ROVOVO-705613 format. One line per field, with one value per atom (N, C-alpha, C): residue number from 1; residue in one letter; atom name; y, x, z. Coordinates in steps of 0.001 Angstrom, whole numbers, padded with zeros to 6 digits. Layout:
k <- (NUM ...)
r <- (A ...)
a <- (CA ...)
Y <- (Y ...)
X <- (X ...)
Z <- (Z ...)
This chain:
k <- (1 1 1 2 2 2 3 3 3 4 4 4 5 5 5 6 6 6 7 7 7 8 8 8 9 9 9 10 10 10 11 11 11 12 12 12 13 13 13 14 14 14 15 15 15 16 16 16 17 17 17 18 18 18 19 19 19 20 20 20 21 21 21 22 22 22 23 23 23 24 24 24 25 25 25 26 26 26 27 27 27 28 28 28 29 29 29 30 30 30 31 31 31 32 32 32 33 33 33 34 34 34 35 35 35 36 36 36 37 37 37 38 38 38 39 39 39 40 40 40 41 41 41 42 42 42 43 43 43 44 44 44 45 45 45 46 46 46 47 47 47 48 48 48 49 49 49 50 50 50 51 51 51 52 52 52 53 53 53 54 54 54 55 55 55 56 56 56 57 57 57 58 58 58 59 59 59 60 60 60 61 61 61 62 62 62 63 63 63 64 64 64 65 65 65 66 66 66 67 67 67 68 68 68 69 69 69 70 70 70 71 71 71 72 72 72 73 73 73 74 74 74 75 75 75 76 76 76 77 77 77 78 78 78 79 79 79 80 80 80 81 81 81 82 82 82 83 83 83 84 84 84 85 85 85 86 86 86 87 87 87 88 88 88 89 89 89 90 90 90 91 91 91 92 92 92 93 93 93 94 94 94 95 95 95 96 96 96 97 97 97 98 98 98 99 99 99 100 100 100 101 101 101 102 102 102 103 103 103 104 104 104 105 105 105 106 106 106 107 107 107 108 108 108 109 109 109 110 110 110 111 111 111 112 112 112 113 113 113 114 114 114 115 115 115 116 116 116 117 117 117 118 118 118 119 119 119 120 120 120 121 121 121 122 122 122 123 123 123 124 124 124 125 125 125 126 126 126 127 127 127 128 128 128 129 129 129 130 130 130 131 131 131 132 132 132 133 133 133 134 134 134 135 135 135 136 136 136 137 137 137 138 138 138 139 139 139 140 140 140 141 141 141 142 142 142 143 143 143 144 144 144 145 145 145 146 146 146 147 147 147 148 148 148 149 149 149 150 150 150 151 151 151 152 152 152 153 153 153 154 154 154 155 155 155 156 156 156 157 157 157 158 158 158 159 159 159 160 160 160 161 161 161 162 162 162 163 163 163 164 164 164 165 165 165 166 166 166 167 167 167 168 168 168 169 169 169 170 170 170 171 171 171 172 172 172 173 173 173 174 174 174 175 175 175 176 176 176 177 177 177 178 178 178 179 179 179 180 180 180 181 181 181 182 182 182 183 183 183 184 184 184 185 185 185 186 186 186 187 187 187 188 188 188 189 189 189 190 190 190 191 191 191 192 192 192 193 193 193 194 194 194 195 195 195 196 196 196 197 197 197 198 198 198 199 199 199 200 200 200 201 201 201 202 202 202 203 203 203 204 204 204 205 205 205 206 206 206 207 207 207 208 208 208 209 209 209 210 210 210 211 211 211 212 212 212 213 213 213 214 214 214 215 215 215 216 216 216 217 217 217 218 218 218 219 219 219 220 220 220 221 221 221 222 222 222 223 223 223 224 224 224 225 225 225 226 226 226)
r <- (M M M A A A T T T W W W N N N N N N M M M S S S F F F Q Q Q D D D S S S M M M S S S P P P L L L M M M E E E Q Q Q L L L T T T F F F F F F H H H D D D H H H T T T M M M S S S V V V I I I T T T L L L I I I T T T L L L M M M V V V S S S Y Y Y M M M M M M T T T Q Q Q M M M V V V K K K N N N R R R K K K S S S F F F R R R Y Y Y L L L M M M S S S E E E H H H L L L I I I E E E T T T I I I W W W T T T M M M M M M P P P A A A V V V V V V L L L I I I F F F I I I A A A L L L P P P S S S L L L H H H L L L L L L Y Y Y M M M I I I D D D D D D N N N E E E E E E T T T S S S I I I T T T I I I K K K T T T I I I G G G R R R Q Q Q W W W Y Y Y W W W S S S Y Y Y E E E Y Y Y S S S D D D F F F Q Q Q K K K I I I E E E F F F D D D S S S F F F M M M I I I T T T E E E P P P M M M N N N K K K N N N S S S F F F R R R L L L L L L D D D V V V D D D N N N R R R T T T I I I L L L P P P I I I N N N T T T S S S I I I R R R I I I L L L T T T S S S A A A S S S D D D V V V L L L H H H S S S W W W T T T I I I P P P N N N L L L G G G I I I K K K I I I D D D A A A T T T P P P G G G R R R L L L N N N Q Q Q G G G E E E F F F M M M I I I K K K R R R P P P G G G L L L M M M F F F G G G Q Q Q C C C S S S E E E I I I C C C G G G I I I N N N H H H S S S F F F M M M P P P I I I T T T I I I E E E A A A I I I N N N I I I Q Q Q S S S F F F I I I K K K W W W I I I K K K N N N T T T I I I)
a <- (N CA C N CA C N CA C N CA C N CA C N CA C N CA C N CA C N CA C N CA C N CA C N CA C N CA C N CA C N CA C N CA C N CA C N CA C N CA C N CA C N CA C N CA C N CA C N CA C N CA C N CA C N CA C N CA C N CA C N CA C N CA C N CA C N CA C N CA C N CA C N CA C N CA C N CA C N CA C N CA C N CA C N CA C N CA C N CA C N CA C N CA C N CA C N CA C N CA C N CA C N CA C N CA C N CA C N CA C N CA C N CA C N CA C N CA C N CA C N CA C N CA C N CA C N CA C N CA C N CA C N CA C N CA C N CA C N CA C N CA C N CA C N CA C N CA C N CA C N CA C N CA C N CA C N CA C N CA C N CA C N CA C N CA C N CA C N CA C N CA C N CA C N CA C N CA C N CA C N CA C N CA C N CA C N CA C N CA C N CA C N CA C N CA C N CA C N CA C N CA C N CA C N CA C N CA C N CA C N CA C N CA C N CA C N CA C N CA C N CA C N CA C N CA C N CA C N CA C N CA C N CA C N CA C N CA C N CA C N CA C N CA C N CA C N CA C N CA C N CA C N CA C N CA C N CA C N CA C N CA C N CA C N CA C N CA C N CA C N CA C N CA C N CA C N CA C N CA C N CA C N CA C N CA C N CA C N CA C N CA C N CA C N CA C N CA C N CA C N CA C N CA C N CA C N CA C N CA C N CA C N CA C N CA C N CA C N CA C N CA C N CA C N CA C N CA C N CA C N CA C N CA C N CA C N CA C N CA C N CA C N CA C N CA C N CA C N CA C N CA C N CA C N CA C N CA C N CA C N CA C N CA C N CA C N CA C N CA C N CA C N CA C N CA C N CA C N CA C N CA C N CA C N CA C N CA C N CA C N CA C N CA C N CA C N CA C N CA C N CA C N CA C N CA C N CA C N CA C N CA C N CA C N CA C N CA C N CA C N CA C N CA C N CA C N CA C N CA C N CA C N CA C N CA C N CA C N CA C N CA C N CA C N CA C N CA C N CA C N CA C N CA C)
Y <- (002679 002350 002587 003268 003811 002794 002955 001905 002479 001882 002124 003404 003170 004163 005837 005743 006954 007744 006766 007712 007551 006878 006810 007907 006837 007439 007355 007858 007337 005909 005021 004219 004272 003834 003676 003252 004015 004124 003720 004010 004041 003349 002473 001975 002647 004174 005351 005675 005415 005535 004291 003470 002134 002333 002749 002832 003792 004583 006013 005478 004603 004170 003184 002209 001373 001672 003418 003980 004543 004853 005751 004588 003187 002452 001815 001793 001557 002694 003504 004605 004884 004805 004556 003156 002029 001317 001738 002383 002390 003637 004400 005656 005328 003931 003272 002384 001745 000907 001654 003147 003773 004595 005225 005708 004349 003536 002503 002287 001926 001881 002791 004223 005441 005646 005242 005374 004336 003004 002294 002449 002735 003568 004547 005286 006804 006420 005227 005062 004068 003091 002219 003278 004252 005446 006373 006491 006934 005743 005162 004178 003547 003640 002920 004213 004577 005355 005121 003995 003531 004233 004514 005161 004994 004827 003859 005008 004746 006402 006161 004890 004973 004909 005849 005552 006892 007946 009353 008639 007834 007706 006262 006139 004422 004761 003856 003977 003715 002344 001470 002162 002234 003084 004109 004725 006124 005901 004673 003891 003324 002469 002567 003516 004333 005658 006429 006034 006848 006171 004608 003869 003752 003608 003145 003787 005547 006703 006433 006046 005582 004888 003879 002350 002848 003862 003395 004342 005687 007164 005832 005007 003910 003370 002407 001809 002835 004315 005352 005215 005655 006279 005582 004265 003477 003225 002650 003190 004752 005453 007227 007101 006613 007174 006850 005303 004324 004812 005252 005985 007679 008270 009258 009329 008090 007340 007112 006200 006007 007252 008448 009329 010245 010247 010995 010081 008805 008063 008119 008791 008871 007990 006990 006393 006608 005968 006394 006487 007099 007338 007624 007066 006803 007836 008567 009503 010695 012028 013267 014164 014959 015579 016867 017886 019338 019732 020432 020713 022384 023379 024561 025388 025875 025938 027907 028405 029749 029529 031424 031603 031685 030378 029604 028114 027621 026375 025850 024402 024279 023954 024164 023744 022700 021584 020478 020460 019803 019818 018188 017776 016237 016429 016924 016946 016048 014916 013657 013014 013961 013431 014878 015493 016763 017497 017938 019174 018858 017847 017874 018957 019961 021419 021386 021650 021844 022497 023071 023702 022922 023331 021909 022665 023233 024058 023185 023660 023084 023308 022125 021733 022364 023237 024224 023616 022842 021907 020862 019555 018216 018149 016842 016936 016228 014874 013784 013108 012149 011443 010981 010746 010738 011528 012324 013888 013968 014708 015115 016711 016806 018654 018858 020313 020719 019880 018785 017909 017475 017553 017062 018463 017905 019190 018841 019906 019678 019257 018639 018221 017098 016137 015316 014711 014468 014382 012831 011873 011033 010364 009183 008930 007139 006150 004795 004270 003350 002954 001903 001456 000659 001255 002507 003254 004187 004048 005444 006801 007811 008924 009745 010580 012477 012914 013939 015199 016305 017343 018673 019925 020636 021547 023024 024098 025510 025849 027283 028573 029292 030160 031998 032720 032555 033928 033761 032835 033189 031150 031111 029755 028700 027406 026492 025215 024283 022944 021803 020951 019737 018934 018228 017416 016554 015067 014134 013154 012722 012257 010412 009968 008688 007994 009122 008742 009051 009795 010277 010991 011885 013168 014152 015615 016572 017561 018313 019215 020628 021446 022713 023295 024393 024544 026383 026421 027870 028863 029899 030902 030529 030491 030596 029450 028505 027138 025837 025168 023573 022568 021698 020928 019711 018595 017163 016185 015506 014150 012962 011746 010668 009640 009268 007711 006844 006036 004875 004336 004386 003772 002698 002106 000839 000150 000632 000185 001475 000795 001878 002639 004060 004494 006309 006768 008169 008520 009799 010167 011530 012171 013629 014445 015398 016124 017568 018676 020170 020595 021954 022915 022512 022743 022986 023921 024687 025993 027120 028413 029287 030235 030251 030884 032582 032594 033387 033260 033635 033818 032611 032526 030726 029634 029914 028812 026992 027116 025960 025535 026396 025836 025570 024594 024217 023232 022063 020618 019995 018628 017668 016498 016337 015108 014496 013535 011720 010651 010522 009093 008231 007133 006366 005293 004725 003551 002634 001853 000977 001321 000762 001634 001589 000267 000435 001531 001823 002875 004073 004080 005653 006144 005023 004696 005729 004914 005488 006763 007085 008342 009628 009219 009938 010022 008888 009505 010259 009957 010904 012380 012619 013754 014827 013611 014471 014772)
X <- (-015351 -013838 -012296 -011710 -009850 -009477 -008607 -007950 -006442 -005108 -004298 -003613 -004932 -004598 -004815 -005393 -005911 -004781 -004000 -002621 -001324 -001315 -000343 -000042 000496 -000008 -001339 -001718 -002415 -002172 -003280 -002629 -001984 -001049 000211 -000340 -000542 -000892 000033 001576 002342 003610 004840 006156 006552 006692 007382 006924 005712 004965 004956 005509 005362 006986 007907 009073 008927 008561 008757 007950 006665 006182 007095 008098 009073 009661 010879 011535 011141 009597 009317 009711 008897 008694 010176 011081 012966 012974 012785 013596 012869 011458 010583 010942 011097 012147 013208 014188 015343 015709 014611 014523 014146 012959 012160 013309 014294 015257 016084 016600 017410 016662 015214 014690 014306 014195 014610 015634 016332 017906 018295 018132 018624 017835 016437 015561 016034 016539 016609 017880 018824 020450 020130 019465 019010 018413 016968 016540 017638 018280 019551 020173 021054 021547 020968 019893 019016 018666 018479 018128 019976 020867 022003 022667 022924 023588 025096 025589 026897 028135 028804 030223 030836 031595 032723 033670 034710 035844 036943 036890 037599 036903 035395 034862 034907 035535 035908 037061 037928 038916 039152 037924 037545 037773 038475 038606 037833 037369 036575 035278 034609 033157 033274 034317 034335 034194 034911 035176 033427 032848 031296 030645 030325 029364 030126 030960 031063 031519 031028 030998 029444 028740 027532 026718 026389 025983 026407 027772 027943 027268 027217 026310 024938 024418 022720 022988 023399 023411 023728 024432 024580 023394 022717 021509 020428 020673 019733 019960 021344 021504 021471 021937 021765 020489 019426 017926 017828 017785 017765 018488 019857 019990 019633 019114 018586 016790 016410 015387 015601 016294 016757 017072 017771 018422 017202 015766 014637 013735 013780 013231 013439 014767 015429 015762 015592 015723 014839 015321 014509 014216 013488 012951 012341 012451 011481 010104 009397 007890 007044 006052 004826 004202 003882 002810 003380 003383 003804 002423 002329 001298 002105 000872 001995 000523 000893 000202 000682 -000239 -000045 -000728 000258 -000278 -000855 -002354 -003256 -004068 -003664 -004845 -006048 -006919 -006407 -007214 -006356 -006960 -006132 -005909 -004993 -005630 -004555 -004780 -003429 -004070 -003666 -003750 -002660 -002744 -001700 -002660 -002226 -001704 000054 000372 000703 001031 000757 -000369 -001521 -002631 -003434 -002423 -003350 -003557 -003184 -003277 -004526 -004642 -006072 -006201 -006299 -006438 -007530 -007546 -008500 -008231 -009495 -008713 -009602 -009346 -009720 -009970 -011540 -011470 -011927 -012305 -012732 -014364 -014896 -016105 -016853 -017332 -018113 -019114 -019811 -020956 -020706 -021151 -020885 -022129 -021878 -022941 -023909 -023132 -023769 -023097 -023409 -022985 -021486 -021083 -019694 -018759 -019314 -018301 -017888 -016405 -015589 -015886 -016522 -016268 -014870 -014599 -013067 -012367 -012101 -011117 -012276 -012957 -013312 -013285 -012680 -013003 -014030 -013862 -015128 -014221 -013032 -012360 -011258 -011550 -010460 -009572 -008747 -007254 -007334 -007620 -007646 -006117 -005930 -004304 -004699 -003766 -003878 -002760 -003061 -002787 -001552 -000612 000748 001336 001336 001872 002778 003598 004688 004415 004464 003868 004978 004821 005927 005274 005383 004317 005416 005127 005558 004559 005494 004843 005551 004712 004894 003531 004022 003280 002919 001384 001269 001571 001553 001946 002840 002364 003039 003551 004106 004973 003449 003512 002243 003272 002687 002788 002165 002460 001678 001831 000621 001395 -000308 000360 -000130 000076 -000291 -000090 000306 -000858 -000788 000246 000291 001346 002968 003148 004259 005413 004275 005150 004604 005140 005361 006277 005580 006696 006014 007425 006933 006821 005546 005276 005595 006794 007666 007461 006792 006852 008008 007783 009252 009929 009685 010386 009453 010190 009714 010084 009557 010058 009016 009788 009304 009571 008258 008643 007974 008320 007715 006758 006235 004965 004422 004213 003166 002179 001152 -000153 -000680 -000644 -000544 -002011 -003282 -004241 -005488 -006532 -007546 -008273 -008469 -008854 -008965 -009718 -009156 -008280 -007490 -006435 -006482 -006666 -006917 -005547 -005387 -004286 -004832 -003272 -004070 -002566 -002888 -001115 -000678 000420 001342 002090 001544 003162 001928 001937 001038 001089 000146 000070 -000917 -001559 -002513 -003822 -004788 -005860 -006847 -007041 -007419 -006769 -005383 -004685 -005129 -006497 -006994 -008178 -007951 -009423 -008675 -007311 -006947 -006729 -007762 -007512 -006940 -006168 -005773 -007108 -007178 -007971 -007995 -007079 -006125 -007531 -008269 -008905 -007960 -007351 -006828 -007448 -007791 -008532 -007444 -008071 -007179 -006924 -006200 -005193 -006317 -007592 -008304 -009462 -009992 -010804 -009946 -008810 -007788 -008403 -007920 -007526 -009285 -010420 -011506 -011895 -011289 -011873 -010919 -009512 -008717 -009105 -009729 -011002 -012042 -012760 -013891 -013664 -012438 -012092 -011729 -011041 -010176 -011879)
Z <- (018987 020277 019401 020200 019971 019474 017747 017460 017464 017312 017249 015683 014918 013377 014242 014931 015135 015897 016964 017105 015946 014964 014044 012898 011872 010690 009969 008545 008142 007141 006859 005989 004692 004499 003463 002037 001110 -000457 -001208 -000753 -001825 -000998 -001784 -001103 -000046 -000879 000301 001319 001562 002398 003411 002899 004086 004413 003699 004393 005057 005041 005918 007129 007401 008477 009218 008171 009171 009547 009133 009676 010802 010687 012303 013724 012920 014113 014668 013341 014106 014719 014361 015319 016950 016753 018062 018817 018241 019219 019571 018864 019874 020485 020139 021310 022844 022768 023929 024260 024099 024786 025351 024595 025076 026630 026403 027690 028324 028089 029482 030571 029219 029738 031029 029988 031109 032700 032049 033480 034575 034048 035124 035574 034849 035575 036476 036327 037079 038742 037931 039152 040141 039617 040621 041098 040741 041197 042191 042257 043566 044248 044154 045450 046213 045276 045706 046255 047618 048162 048261 047921 047617 046620 047015 046094 045752 044475 044007 043589 044796 044385 043031 042596 041030 040369 040083 039355 037620 038422 037978 036703 037130 036527 035933 035602 034925 033272 032859 031277 030486 031554 030374 030081 031672 031352 030174 030351 029633 028353 027405 026279 026272 026788 026886 026490 027235 027072 026134 025670 024071 022822 022729 021840 021731 022430 022905 021595 022125 021405 020053 019538 017750 017151 018437 017606 017604 018235 018252 016970 017043 015482 014358 014091 013572 012468 013988 013529 013370 013479 013089 011691 011643 010199 008880 009386 007504 007106 008087 007215 006781 007716 006854 005905 005821 004362 002793 003749 002611 002276 003026 002634 002256 002431 001105 -000106 -000320 -001439 -001922 -001627 -002328 -002829 -001982 -002146 -003678 -003174 -004474 -005898 -005489 -006965 -008235 -009285 -010424 -011324 -011418 -012331 -013381 -014338 -015790 -015461 -015263 -015338 -016344 -016205 -017339 -017364 -016287 -016333 -015380 -016367 -015701 -015565 -014085 -014137 -013360 -013985 -013281 -012203 -011527 -010628 -010161 -009910 -009870 -008715 -007789 -006429 -006923 -006421 -006108 -005483 -005234 -004047 -004559 -003954 -003026 -003786 -004482 -005328 -006132 -006399 -007511 -008883 -009413 -010880 -011786 -012313 -012745 -014519 -014969 -016753 -016597 -017437 -017563 -019356 -019051 -019967 -021266 -020921 -021749 -022234 -022439 -022863 -023432 -024651 -025568 -024646 -023068 -022629 -021756 -021145 -020047 -019314 -018885 -017920 -017166 -015792 -014873 -013570 -012863 -011584 -010596 -009467 -008581 -006888 -007146 -006005 -004658 -003342 -002464 -002300 -002091 -002609 -000638 -000815 000122 001114 000369 000906 000554 001493 000624 000222 -001062 -002441 -002000 -001410 -000709 000488 001102 002165 001586 000271 000462 000289 000435 000247 001668 001582 002898 003052 003697 004422 004354 003847 003941 003380 002551 002312 000437 000175 -000981 -001970 -003212 -004368 -005339 -006349 -007599 -008713 -008733 -009685 -009341 -009082 -008405 -009260 -008497 -009325 -010035 -011006 -010863 -011884 -011107 -011283 -011545 -012048 -012002 -011047 -010550 -009652 -010271 -009593 -010004 -011183 -011242 -012026 -011950 -012348 -011431 -012131 -011252 -011863 -011038 -012082 -011720 -011470 -010415 -009998 -010161 -011118 -010881 -010475 -009743 -008987 -009131 -009277 -009510 -008728 -008619 -007894 -008809 -009025 -009996 -009210 -007675 -006577 -005453 -004378 -003314 -003653 -002219 -001580 -001614 -002280 -001287 -001097 -000841 -000811 -000732 -002069 -002518 -001580 -001074 -000075 000298 000263 000371 001035 002788 003738 003309 002806 002295 001391 000628 -000368 -000080 001321 001922 001055 000215 -000634 -000047 -000302 000328 -000767 -001360 -002875 -002365 -002202 -002034 -003894 -003462 -005129 -005143 -005541 -005698 -007008 -006623 -008006 -008717 -009975 -011011 -010871 -010151 -010043 -010432 -010884 -011234 -010052 -009173 -008573 -008557 -008491 -008943 -007782 -007868 -006961 -007629 -007183 -007965 -006801 -007108 -006342 -007267 -006395 -007082 -005962 -006716 -005988 -005688 -004622 -004872 -005083 -004345 -004442 -004685 -005142 -005601 -004126 -004414 -003256 -003100 -002259 -002045 -001131 -001359 -000764 -000642 000392 000570 001506 000341 001482 001318 001900 002197 001538 001890 001112 002416 002683 003991 004177 003099 003322 003612 004717 004700 003955 002768 001939 001599 002882 002812 003630 003839 004618 004259 003226 002808 002594 003201 003304 003756 004832 005337 004295 003234 002210 000840 000533 -000659 -000583 -000122 000105 -001500 -001311 -002241 -002397 -003371 -003560 -004774 -004351 -005332 -005495 -006923 -007213 -007486 -006987 -007944 -007972 -009367 -010068 -010922 -011384 -012255 -013805 -014209 -015482 -016896 -016940 -017803 -017225 -016123 -015901 -016326 -015925 -016264 -017963 -018414 -019761 -020578 -019974 -019967 -019856 -018181 -018184 -019034 -019394 -020586 -022111 -022398 -023675 -023515 -022044 -021966 -021784 -021235 -021117 -022145 -022778 -024229 -025389)
């Protein structure tokens, strides 16, 4: 049976994605109200054939249709500005991960833990029933929950884009430049993303897989990897 989730965003895994979803719902509500009001007025104009000869010089109605769009734009702009400041807010982070886009895979560096480095390639065939075709990778990016994480992106060849829809994050990976973003994962689980910048013939075959675990399991994974 179809559900509303099939027609909406993916389930949010970060506070940022929650705010993006709320802003989308808020904007769609405003747009729906405007559409209904304009449709009603146009219907009444078509049905009513009477005319009012003073309408062309009515200052009151001109003031109303000038002020109403301004008020609507304010209701949309204020949450939008709050969201923009939230995205660019630089908090003190606990973990820094560097990802490098390559043709056509991702390389990761855990610089805070004695240079843990690995490459992440797409799995061509699912290894088991829990694997996802064209979305899973051989080396998943392991990250802790409820921890502020900074992601640094760059590229070694052409433009790439590191994107995780569940986290509401999308950062361009540009050769010769470091871009950064911040996020926090709220609960354990798997998150999938893909390169969102057309980067070559195998652009659609460089997925991103994040496995979010609790902090105790993350520390154990770090010790085993080192």
